[in-house]
C-alpha positions in Angstrom: -7.5 -18.2 -26.1 -6.9 -18.2 -22.6 -3.0 -17.9 -21.7 -1.5 -21.1 -20.1 -2.0 -19.6 -16.5 -5.3 -18.3 -16.6 -6.4 -22.3 -16.9 -8.5 -23.1 -14.3 -7.5 -25.9 -11.8 -5.2 -25.8 -8.9 -1.6 -25.8 -9.9 0.6 -26.7 -6.6 3.4 -23.6 -6.4 5.4 -25.3 -3.5 4.6 -27.2 -0.6 1.4 -27.3 0.7 0.1 -24.3 -1.8 -1.7 -23.7 -4.8 -2.2 -20.9 -7.3 -6.0 -20.9 -8.8 -7.1 -18.9 -11.2 -10.7 -17.2 -11.3 -12.6 -15.5 -13.5 -13.0 -11.8 -14.2 -15.6 -10.3 -16.5 -14.0 -8.0 -18.8 -11.5 -9.2 -22.1 -8.6 -7.4 -20.6 -7.6 -8.8 -17.4 -9.2 -12.3 -17.7 -8.5 -14.2 -14.9 -7.2 -13.3 -10.9 -5.0 -15.9 -8.9 -6.2 -16.4 -5.6 -3.8 -18.8 -3.1 -5.0 -21.8 -1.2 -2.7 -22.9 1.8 -2.8 -26.3 3.2 -3.6 -25.3 7.2 -4.4 -28.6 8.8 -7.5 -30.3 7.6 -8.0 -26.4 6.8 -7.1 -23.5 4.2 -6.3 -20.4 4.2 -6.6 -18.0 1.3 -4.9 -15.5 -0.4 -7.3 -13.3 -1.9 -10.6 -14.3 -2.9 -11.6 -13.4 -6.5 -14.7 -11.6 -7.8 -18.4 -12.4 -6.8 -19.4 -13.0 -10.1 -21.7 -16.0 -12.0 -19.7 -19.3 -11.4 -16.5 -18.7 -9.7 -17.6 -20.0 -5.9 -18.4 -23.3 -7.9 -15.0 -23.4 -10.3 -13.1 -22.4 -6.7 -14.6 -25.7 -4.8 -14.2 -27.3 -8.8 -10.5 -26.1 -8.3 -10.2 -27.7 -4.3 -11.7 -30.9 -5.1 -8.9 -33.0 -7.1 -6.4 -31.6 -3.9 -9.1 -32.9 -0.9 -10.6 -29.7 -0.2 -14.2 -28.0 -0.5 -15.1 -23.7 0.4 -16.5 -25.3 3.9 -13.0 -26.2 4.6 -11.9 -22.4 4.0 -10.9 -20.9 8.0 -9.7 -17.2 6.5 -9.3 -14.9 3.4 -6.4 -13.0 3.7 -7.1 -10.1 1.4 -4.5 -8.1 -0.2 -6.2 -4.9 -1.0 -10.1 -4.3 -1.5 -11.0 -4.2 -4.8 -13.5 -6.1 -6.7 -11.6 -9.0 -8.2 -9.7 -9.4 -4.5 -12.3 -8.9 -2.1 -16.0 -9.6 -3.0 -15.9 -13.7 -3.8 -14.9 -13.7 -0.1 -17.3 -11.8 1.8 -19.5 -14.1 -0.4 -18.5 -17.1 1.4 -18.2 -15.7 4.5 -22.1 -15.1 4.5 -21.9 -19.2 3.3 -19.9 -20.8 4.9 -18.6 -18.2 7.9 -15.0 -18.2 7.9 -13.2 -14.9 8.5 -11.7 -12.0 5.9 -8.6 -9.7 6.5 -7.6 -7.1 5.4 -5.2 -4.8 5.7 -6.0 -1.7 7.9 -4.5 1.1 5.6 -8.1 0.1 3.7 -10.5 1.2 6.5 -11.1 4.4 4.9 -11.7 3.5 1.2 -13.7 1.0 2.2 -16.0 3.2 4.5 -15.7 5.6 1.6 -17.0 3.1 -1.1 -20.8 3.9 -0.8 -20.6 7.2 -1.0 -18.4 7.4 -4.3 -19.9 10.1 -6.0 -19.3 10.8 -10.2 -19.4 14.3 -8.7 -16.4 14.4 -7.6 -14.4 12.1 -10.3 -15.3 14.4 -12.5 -14.1 17.6 -10.5 -10.8 16.3 -10.7 -11.0 14.6 -14.4 -11.9 18.5 -15.4 -9.1 19.8 -12.9 -7.0 17.6 -15.4 -8.1 19.7 -18.4 -10.5 16.2 -19.3 -13.7 18.4 -19.7 -15.2 15.4 -22.7 -14.3 13.0 -20.1 -15.9 14.4 -17.2 -19.3 15.1 -18.8 -19.2 11.3 -19.8 -18.4 10.6 -16.6 -21.5 13.2 -15.0 -24.4 10.8 -16.8 -22.8 8.1 -14.3 -26.3 6.8 -13.0 -25.1 6.7 -9.4 -23.0 5.1 -6.7 -22.5 1.0 -8.0 -24.5 -1.4 -5.5 -22.2 -2.8 -2.8 -23.1 -6.1 -1.5 -20.4 -7.8 -1.2 -17.8 -4.5 0.2 -18.9 -5.3 4.0 -16.3 -5.1 6.9 -13.8 -7.7 7.3 -13.5 -9.1 10.9 -10.1 -8.0 11.0 -7.9 -5.7 9.7 -4.0 -6.3 9.3 -1.6 -4.0 11.1 1.9 -3.6 9.2 4.9 -6.1 10.2 2.5 -8.7 12.1 3.3 -12.2 11.7 0.4 -14.8 11.2 1.2 -18.0 12.2 -0.4 -20.9 10.3 0.5 -24.6 11.6 2.7 -25.3 8.6 4.6 -20.9 8.0 4.4 -18.3 9.2 3.2 -14.8 6.9 4.3 -11.3 7.8 2.2 -8.8 6.7 4.0 -6.1 4.4 2.0 -2.5 4.2 2.3 -1.7 0.6 0.3 1.2 -0.5 0.5 2.4 -4.4 -2.1 0.2 -5.8 -4.1 1.1 -2.9 -3.1 3.1 0.0 -4.2 -0.1 1.7 -2.4 -2.8 0.1 -0.3 -6.2 1.7 2.2 -8.5 0.6 2.0 -11.8 2.0 6.1 -12.8 2.9 6.4 -16.1 3.8 10.7 -15.8 4.3 11.0 -19.7 4.8 9.2 -20.8 1.8 10.6 -18.3 0.2 8.0 -17.2 -1.8 5.8 -13.5 -2.0 2.1 -13.0 -2.6 2.0 -10.6 -4.2 -1.0 -9.2 -5.0 -1.9 -6.5 -7.2 1.4 -4.7 -5.3 4.6 -6.7 -8.5 2.6 -8.0 -11.5 4.9 -10.3 -13.7 4.0 -9.1 -17.3 1.9 -5.2 -16.5 1.9 -2.2 -14.4 -0.5 -2.2 -11.2 -2.6 1.1 -12.1 -1.5 4.2 -10.2 -3.9 6.9 -8.8 -7.3 5.1 -9.6 -8.6 5.4 -6.4 -11.1 7.0 -4.1 -10.3 8.8 -1.9 -7.1 9.6 -3.7 -4.3 9.7 -1.8 -1.7 13.0 -2.2 1.1 11.5 -3.9 0.3 7.8 -4.6 2.9 6.9 -7.4 5.6 8.3 -4.5 3.8 5.5 -2.3 4.0 3.2 -4.7 8.0 3.2 -5.6 8.6 3.5 -1.9 6.6 -0.2 -1.6 8.5 -1.0 -4.3 11.5 -0.4 -2.9 10.5 -1.6 0.8 9.9 -5.5 -1.2 13.5 -5.0 -3.5 15.3 -4.6 0.3 13.4 -8.4 1.3 15.6 -11.4 0.7 14.8 -13.1 -2.8 11.5 -14.1 -3.2 9.5 -16.0 -5.9 7.2 -14.5 -7.1 3.5 -15.2 -6.4 0.9 -12.4 -7.9 -2.6 -12.0 -8.6 -2.8 -11.5 -12.0 -0.1 -13.6 -14.9 2.0 -16.9 -14.1 4.6 -17.1 -11.0 8.3 -15.9 -11.4 11.1 -17.5 -9.9 12.6 -13.8 -8.7 10.6 -10.8 -6.9 14.2 -8.6 -6.8 14.0 -8.9 -11.1 10.4 -7.4 -12.0 10.6 -4.9 -8.7 13.9 -3.7 -10.7 12.2 -3.8 -13.9 8.7 -1.7 -12.1 11.1 0.6 -10.9 12.7 1.2 -14.4 9.7 1.9 -16.0 8.6 4.0 -13.9 11.5 6.3 -14.2 11.0 5.9 -18.1 7.6 7.1 -18.0 8.6 10.3 -15.7 11.2 11.0 -17.9 8.5 10.9 -21.4 6.1 13.0 -19.4 8.8 15.5 -18.5 9.6 15.4 -21.8 5.9 16.8 -22.9 5.5 19.1 -20.4 8.7 20.7 -22.1 7.0 20.0 -25.3 4.5 22.0 -24.6 1.7 20.5 -22.9 0.9 21.4 -19.5 -2.6 19.7 -18.1 -2.7 16.2 -17.0 -5.1 15.4 -19.9 -2.8 17.0 -22.8 0.8 15.3 -21.0 -2.1 12.0 -21.2 -2.4 12.4 -24.7 1.2 12.8 -25.5 2.5 9.4 -24.4 1.5 5.9 -25.8 0.0 3.3 -23.5 0.5 -0.6 -22.5 3.3 -2.1 -24.2 1.8 -1.5 -27.6 2.4 2.1 -26.8 -1.2 2.8 -27.9 -2.6 6.2 -28.2 -4.7 8.1 -26.0 -7.6 8.6 -28.3 -7.7 4.7 -28.7 -8.2 3.9 -25.2 -11.3 3.0 -24.7 -13.4 5.1 -21.9 -12.8 3.9 -18.7 -8.9 2.8 -19.5 -8.6 6.6 -20.6 -9.9 7.9 -17.0 -7.4 5.0 -15.6 -4.7 7.0 -17.8 -5.3 10.5 -17.1 -5.6 9.7 -13.0 -2.0 7.8 -13.8 -0.8 10.7 -15.5 -1.6 12.9 -12.7 0.2 10.9 -10.1 3.6 11.1 -12.4 3.5 15.0 -12.4 2.6 15.0 -8.7 6.3 13.2 -8.5 8.0 15.5 -11.1 6.5 18.4 -8.9 7.8 17.1 -5.7 11.2 16.1 -7.3 11.5 19.7 -8.2 11.3 18.8 -11.8 7.6 21.1 -12.4 5.9 23.6 -10.7 2.1 23.5 -11.2 -0.9 26.3 -11.1 -4.1 26.2 -10.8 -6.6 28.4 -13.2 -10.4 28.2 -13.0 -10.2 24.7 -11.6 -7.7 23.7 -13.5 -4.1 22.4 -13.1 -1.8 23.9 -15.0 2.2 22.2 -15.0 5.1 24.2 -16.2 9.3 23.5 -16.0 11.2 25.1 -13.3 
C-alpha cells in the first residue's frame, strides 16, 4: 500500500504552493514530489518528475482541480539532473514550450551523460576491491538512451534571486548528492524546496555520480551546514512528506554521517582495508541490512558511498590510503 505522502493529487503546503507526487518505476522510492507555485495566471514548477508512461497525464489530473493545466507551466526550476527530477520537465518543454532551468554545477554532468561508460565505472569498482561487481557491470551493454537529457534553457548561478509575481526564490547551491544540486529558498513564506538534499526519512545517495567529484561527502556535509545556517523553514522535500523543521532534519543527517564515519573507521581498525571490505562490514539502510542481501544496484551505490566516507576520513587524518595493483587500500594512522 502506498504511504499517505505518495497519494496522487495536489496537496497545498502553503498559500499558492502545492505538492504533487508523481510515480517512479522502482519498488524502493515509489514517488517523487514536484511542487506547483501559482505565478499569476501561470505556474512555476519545482522539479519535473520522471518522463515515463502516464506521468504527464497524472500531472495534468493533479493540476486540474486547482485551475491549471500543463500548458500553463511557465518554467521548471529543477533541483538536480537526476532522471526522476529532470526528464519530464524536458519532455513537457517539447510539448508546451515551458522553459527549464538547472543549477550551473550540473553542466559537467549533463554534458558527460552521453559518454557514460561501464568500463569507467568498472574501473572505479576494481579500485574499491569489488571485483565481482566490476565483472557484472562490465556486462552492461552500453550507455543509456538519453532523449530527455537535453540542455536547459538557462543555468542557475548560486545566490541569484528569482522574482515571481507572488514571491522571490533564492537559488542556493548545495553540492553533495550531485555536484550541481540546488535548493530554492522562499524566506518570506519560510519554506525550503529541498530536492534530494534534505529528505525526511532517508539519506540521499552520495558518490553515485559520473563524473565523480573528488570528495562528494565533504561537499554534502558542507552544504548541510550551509542550509542549517539559514533561518528555520518548513521542509518541502522531493521524497517523503513535508516536515515542519529543516534544522531538525539537518541535525539528524549530520549525526547520521558522523555515526557512519565512526563505523567505517572501526571497520578499518578491525582489518578491512578496501572500500568493498568496509562496505561488507557495516549495515545498510535503516534496517542495518547486510551488504550481501542488497540487490546489485544497491551494492554499487553502497561501495561508492563507502568510498566517499573513507575519503573524508583520509582528509581528516584518521586514515591513510595507498594504491597497489590499481586497488586503493586504507589503514589507520
